[in-house]
C-alpha positions, 0 to 999 in steps of 0.5 A: 439749315441748308438752303431750300431743296431744288426740284425740277428742270430749269426751263426759263428765267423769271424775275419777281417783284419782291426783294430777295437780298443776297445776305452775307453769312454774318448779316445783322440788323440794328436792334432799334427800329425806325418808325416808318408809319404810325397809326394815323396813317396805317390805322389800327392793327395793320397786317399785310405789307409788300416792298417791290424791287423799286422799294415802293412800299404797300401797306394794307390799312385794315381799319380804313379799308385801303392800301397805302403806297409810298414810292421808293425813297418817299416818306409821303404817301403817294397813292392809296387804293380804296374802292370796295375794300373791307378790312384787307389782310394780304397784299402782293404786287407783280413784276408788271405792277399789278396789285393784288389785295385781299378783300375777303372779309365781307366781299369774298374775293381778291381784287386786282388793280392793274398798273396805274388803274384806279379801278379794280377787278375780281381776281379770285373768289374766296369764302373769307379773308386771305391772310397772305397772298403770293404769286409764283413764277408760274403766275399762280395766285396763292391764298392762305385761308386761315379759318379753313386751314388750307392754302388755295391756288388759282392760275392767273394765266387763264380766265377761269377764276376758280381755285384748288386746295394746294395744301391742308384739308378744308375745314380740318384743323390738325397737326398731321403732315397733310394738315394745317391749323390756322396757316398764315404766311406763305412763300413759294420758291422758284421751284414751286415748293411751298413754305407755310407759317402754320401758326397754331401748330407753331411750325413752318411746313415745307410742301414739295411741288405737287405734294399734299404732305409736308415736312416740318422744317422749323419748330420744336420738333425739328432739331437745330431749329428754334421753337416758335410761337404763332409764326405768321410770315415766312420769306426766303432771301436770295440764297434760299435761307428762311426768315420767319415772323415769330409773332407771339415771341415778338421777334424775327428769326432768320437762318444762314449757313450757321443755323438759326438766330434772332435778327430783330425783337430779340428781347422776346418781350412785347412792348412799344419801344424801338427795339420791341414789337407787339404781335408783329404780323408780316414783313418784307425786305427792301433792295438793301436788305432792310426789313419792314414790319407791320407791328400790329398791336403797336399800330405802326410799320417799323424798319430794321436797318441792315447794320452797315458794318455787318458784312465785309462785302457789299450786299446787293439785290439780285434777281432770282433765276427760277426753274419752271417745271413742264408738268405744272398743275393749273386749276383749269378746265379742258379747252373746248374744241369744235369736235369732241371725243365722247358720244353722249351716254344719256338720252337727250330727246328732241321735243316739240314746242308743246310736248306733254306727258301723261300725268299719271305715272307708272311705278317702274320700281318700288322700295323693294328694288330702289330701297328707302330714300333713293337718290341717284339713277341713270338711264343710258342710250340703250334704255338700261336703267341703273338705280343706286339703292342706298339702303341695301348698298347695291346698284340695281340694273334693268335692261330695256323691257325688264320689269325686274332687275336683271343684275346688280352690283353689291361689292364695295358699294357704300350708301351710294348717292350719285351714279353715271354711265359713260359712253363706253359702258363704264359705270361711275358710282359715288362712294364718298360717304364711307370712303371719300371717293368715286368708284369706276366699274368697267364694263363686265368688271367684277371689281371697281377702281378709284376714279376720283377722290372726293371730300365726301358724298357726291350727290350727283355725277356727270361726265362731259364730252371731253371725258371729265367727271364732275361731282356735286359736293353738297356739303362743301357747296361746290362742283369739282371735276377731274379728267378721266383721260389722265391717271390722276384721281385728284380734282379741281373746282369747277363751280362754287367756292367751298363756302355756302352763299347766294352770290353769283360765284357761290353755291349752297348745297348743290345737288344736281349737275349737268354739263352741255356740249359747250362745257357750260355747267348747270347746277341745281343750287338747292338751298338757294332755290335756283338753277345756276349756269356757269358758262365754260371757264367762268366762275360766276354764274347766271341764274337761269331758273328761280325767282330772280330769273325773269320768265321762269318759276320760283323753285323750292329746293331743286335737286336735279337739272337736265337739258333736252336736245334743243337746250331746254331745261328740265328741273326737279323742283323737289319741295314743290313736289313737281317737275318743270320744263321749258320750251320755246314758250317759256317754263311750265309745270309738266308733272305733278303740277299741284305742288302737293306731296302725295303717293297717288300716280299723279303725285310726287313726294320729295323727288330727287332726280330725273332722266329721259329714256330714248322715247322721251318718257321721263323717269323720276326717282320719287325719294320719299315715296321710295319708288321710281316713276315713269311718265309717258310722253303723250303722242301727237302734241304738236299743237297744245290746244283743242281750239283754234288760235289763228295767226292774224296779220296787223290789218286783218278785218272781218265783214261787218254783216254776220251770217246767222249760224243758228237761231232760237228755233234751234238753240232756244233762248239766251245761248251762252257757251260756244266752242269750236274745235280744230276740226271746226266742229261747233258746240253750243250750250243751250241753257234753255233746252238743257242741251249741248248741240253739236254741228260737224263742219259744213252742217247747217243743223246739229248732228248730235245732241247731249242732254242727259242730266243737264240743267241750264248749262252755261259753258263747255270745253272740248279737249284734244282727246274729244272729251267734253266738259260741261257746266252743270252747276245751276242745279247739281253743283258739278262739272260733267264730263262726256268722254269722247264718243260717249252718250253718258257723262261722269262727274269731273269736278264738284263746284259750289255754283255754276261755271260761267266759263271753263278752260282746260290748259296744257297740263290738263287742269280744268278752270271754272269761273265762279262768277258770283263767288268772285274767283276762279277755281281749278282742278288737276284732271289727272287726279281722280279726286273732285276737289278744287283749289283757287286759281285767282280771286279771294272770294270777296268782290273787289278791285285790288290786284288780287281780287275779282268782281263777277269774273266771267271769261277765262283763257290760259296761254302756253305759259300758263298765264291766266286771263280773266274777263273781270266783268264788274271791274270793267277790265281784263286781268292777267295772272302770271303762272303761280301768281295771285296778284294780276296785271290789268291788260285791258280796260279800267286801269290799263293805259293805252287800251280801250274802255270796257263795260263788263267784259266776258269772254277773252281769248288770244290769237296765235300772236298773243293778241287779245280778243274780248266780248265787251258785253254791256257795249254789245261788241267784240274788240281785238288787239294787235301791234297797233293797239285795240279796236272794235271788230263787230257790233261797233254801232251799238246794241241791236239785232241787225246783221252788223249788230250784237246784243249782250254777246257772251262767248265766242270761238274762232274756226280754223279759217279765222272766222268768229262765232259769237253767242249773241245772247239777247238776240237768241242766236249764234252769229258767224263773222267772216274774215275778209280774204284780202285784209292781209295783202298790204297795210293799206286796204286793197279790196277785191271787187267783182266786175259789176261792183257798184257804190252808192252815188250819194256820199256821206260826209265823213269830215267837214271843213270845221275839222279838216280845214279848207282844200284838203289834199292827202288821205290814207286808210290803214289796214285796221281802217284808221283814217288819216287826213292832212289838214293843209292849213292848220298843219296837222295830221288828223286820225280817226280810229275805225267807227269813230266820227270825230278825230281822236289824235293829231300829229303836228310837230313843225309841219308846214302845209303837208300835202300827202302822207303814208303809213308804214306796216309798222305804224310809222307816219310819213308826212310831206313837209317840203313846202318850206322845210324841204323834207319828209318827216317820219312820226314813229309809231306810239312815240313823240319821236320825229325824224327827217327821212328824206330831203326834197326840193318842194312839196310831195303831192304824193307819198308811197312806200313799196314792199322793198321799203323804198319811199317815193315822193311826187314832186309836182312842181319839179315834174319828177318822182324821186325815191329813197331806200329807207335803210340806205343811211342817207336822206338824199333821194334819186330820180325814179321818173321824170327829167325835171322839165315838164313834157309829154315824152315817155321819160317826162312828166308834167305836174305829177301828183298821186303815185302808187307802186305795186308788188312788182315795183312798177310805179304808177303816176297820175301825170296831171298836166299830161292828162294821163296815167304813166306806168314805169317799170322798176329800173326804167326811166321811160314810162308807158301810158296806160290811161288817158291821153296817148293810151288805147284805154276808153277813158278821157282824163282831165288832170288826174291827181290820185291813183289806187290799185285794187287787189286784182290790179285794176286802176281807180283814178281821181279824175280831178278836173272832171270831178269824178272817180273812175275805175277799171275792170275786165271790160275797161274803164267806167265812172264810179262816183261823181258821174254827173259833173262838179258840184257840192251835193251828196252825189257830186265832187268838186276838184277831188284830190286823192282817195283811199279804200277801207277794208270793206271796199268803201271809198273815201275822197278828199273833195278839195274845193268842197273842203270835205272828205266824202265816203261812198259806200260799196253796195252789197249787190256785188255778190262775189264780195260776200262769197268766200272760200274756206281759205284764210289770209291767216294761218293756224299755228300748229 
């Protein structure tokens, strides 16, 4: 045989890591071999072997799952590689020392060990073992996939770990020139020509570079060669002559200038003698021309030494000089650029957060035009609709506005599946069933051209912004791609490995494909019930929708996927017979949400694909109903709910005394259901009067009454469209619907008992709390039927996660999570969408919440925080970032303005005020949101000029609790009281309404004088007395860290709106400050020189401090009997009260200072034993105005003060060792007047 053909143009030199000796024409090898390694080392049936140019030997020990390494000249193992190898076959080593090892038998990949590394990384993902590996001069890795009769190739020069078929036809064993049958060994020469040991065909095939058909160069059909029996390996020497492992002839044959000859094992008899082999598999030259052989069934490695006198000249190992062609094909995707050439040809509307579609679809086309069992369709940006009618072998086309097809394509269409239109107007149609290709119909053309060759059907097609065409090869478990910018119609693999699987790099019958503008690929992976996201250039995917993707849906055979303009995902969930979509609040069902097959306008039956028109309407190809459905986008869906969900700040509070909105003379007795819509129209279910009473905003008497046919209505719900749903179950076992502006009702749902609560969610599903059946039922309102299905509960009372016990209240959020007030179990349960088992989010069984007794109504604010009517405790509670707290009725059942008696339901108006059905008091109560409760995290009430406080205080805490001589006090925005117990070295906390402390902080404190609570709930505590620091106790955590180093006790602490921490160092006569995000704990001076004095830049024993929103610092300058104001950036202060000011007040050692919401001063005038305050008329004494003492109206050397959200004053009465509470009198009318404006905001 002549030397191998040379093809291409020389470009550069490239050294290889394997040996290709320049052998003389009469080279021969000793007939008897040396055993290099036995089964005790290489295990049973060794396969792959490699010898590098340093004569280091690598053997794949399949039995022990490792690669054994002998350095050049050594007979002792010098290294072995294990990791997660499983029965390795092929092995290859590069010139830089990287080792590539087959790991495909069970791990489906090729592993790479970098030089001297002990860990491997995946280099190629496969479907089975690679019997042989080879890396060519262009850094392309080849794998012989014997079981699938093909050779795979993948470039190692880019990060895309996907491969293409370089020889053979996947899954098609044969003897044709383009086929292989169990190929084994492979070799690629310097010109990128491929040699394949085609074992079952008993031949060596030669594929010229870039060709898919081969020439047989050795085998019985080739004159002058030799007959082979299961060849398993092939090599070329330095002169390009072939050497072949003729496995089942138990020999090695070689070629030279005089033809072919046997060079080893020439008895052709299997055996274990030194001159015999038994099914040898692979071989390699060392640099001296010796041949190393894996003698498989003898479980050994043999060396056949080059005969010393066989050549008249010296044999040397020569580096090979290779030619690189400039047109090498690599398996790669187009690079991403910042701009792209193709405009989008399809519609990607931009939807609001709460977009909804009419649940009743319009039939756009029936089986007469889409045929039976339709799959593919496409809508372009002109809203032209193209449908592949598989049954009639045609493409039907509708222009916008047409109800019948305006044209069609019939020529050459054969059972088309996928279809896609380009931005130029060309149409690409799957034609794989009959012809294994994709056809292109150019604009106005009457015939098609080939766009891509495919192995079979393309169930979906897509063209990306770089003009690459993608095909979903359902039957081959992969997505393939070809560039439309070239003349080639060949493809490469974009995703999947051609083998079915559920790993991150495999697919199983992929159906739909979508590629975004960043060239990320989304695949509807049908059998795996998931949507996979392959980032651009990546071969492994992330599951973005499916049971393993948190926060999404469980899918059942998804068949299509699309993205809207915001990148939100829409999925055809085919065997769940529905369409789901995502948005800023997660996934939700948007069409056909009962997961039941059917043919009504609200149902689907095995839908196959979807597409948007430019108006945002959704078209769905309803495959098993033989129709194309159109679901219209509903207008004005910027806010999804018909009720109010205000956004409250963490410190929102309401006035504790409610206004009676309606009493028994209007609503009768035992009112139950209440609803307030977005217009603040109030609806009340008057069960004793058998009426629904309606008040328009601002009305004090009902404007409308609905009464026809009602019997003891308990609950009601009003939709965005104005329809009113009313419980009518006590007598008539139904829910009635009053359409908007109608005076008569229709039956909406048949029930077996009354609904104690009702809710209509974003998908137009009506929920009913069937309390005495211990379950929640629901019905899809777009379905004209009246039957209902179970949403939660088993129908049997119980406390298990799937059970309920007298459920009363219900709420469904934006993510379709169902919240239930589970009265009998004293808990609130949350059922995730589609789940029958719940999580307890409040009450019994939930940690860090609150004790409940028969919770009824439950709702969420705009931030997702819970509000609950705690029925048997006659109160309303709410949650926020700092946990649960009582809001109303916190002193027990009663009939006063601040009390409730068995409250049932409630509803917010748009201002954040709360309406409560106070059942046993026979009234509707309205609690007004305090207008200033959100200004800071501490309370800053607004007072009128004549505000008064009761002169007699109540003792909030005595010395038995707080110890002697208390100093620091703080009240946060939710009225939690914090007091520093100076001598027990703890910080005590009282939640709102509590009379005993429920918590304390005490880690390593020593005489804490002051404290401050941040907006995040972190507690900052003076610890300077002996420890020289300020500590931070992180909210809801045991973590304590030092945030500021100080040189003494901080008699005052404050954090301003810019997150700067201030400390009043009394004994150093200065105030220091530290930005909390500065990364240091060393403060700087904010005021004072460090020396006592009365100049403008000096202080004398400063104590209390306050910083307003303009960053002006106020200081109670005790020793100077004054209040100093220091503007930001200044060191000189201005006296605004006391000695040296024009104010009408004389101070004696002021120790505390607070500002109200209007900026008026309140001062602890310690040595005068009083609190003074300012208003528009100047200063006045507020409390303690009769001199020092210990009576209820006296103070003795008070230290500090704080307001709660109701304007009450708390004072640390130091020498009386108590905390006193002075209650604000209600004769300040302005405090209880309100405008309908809110410190909350309604999210729409």
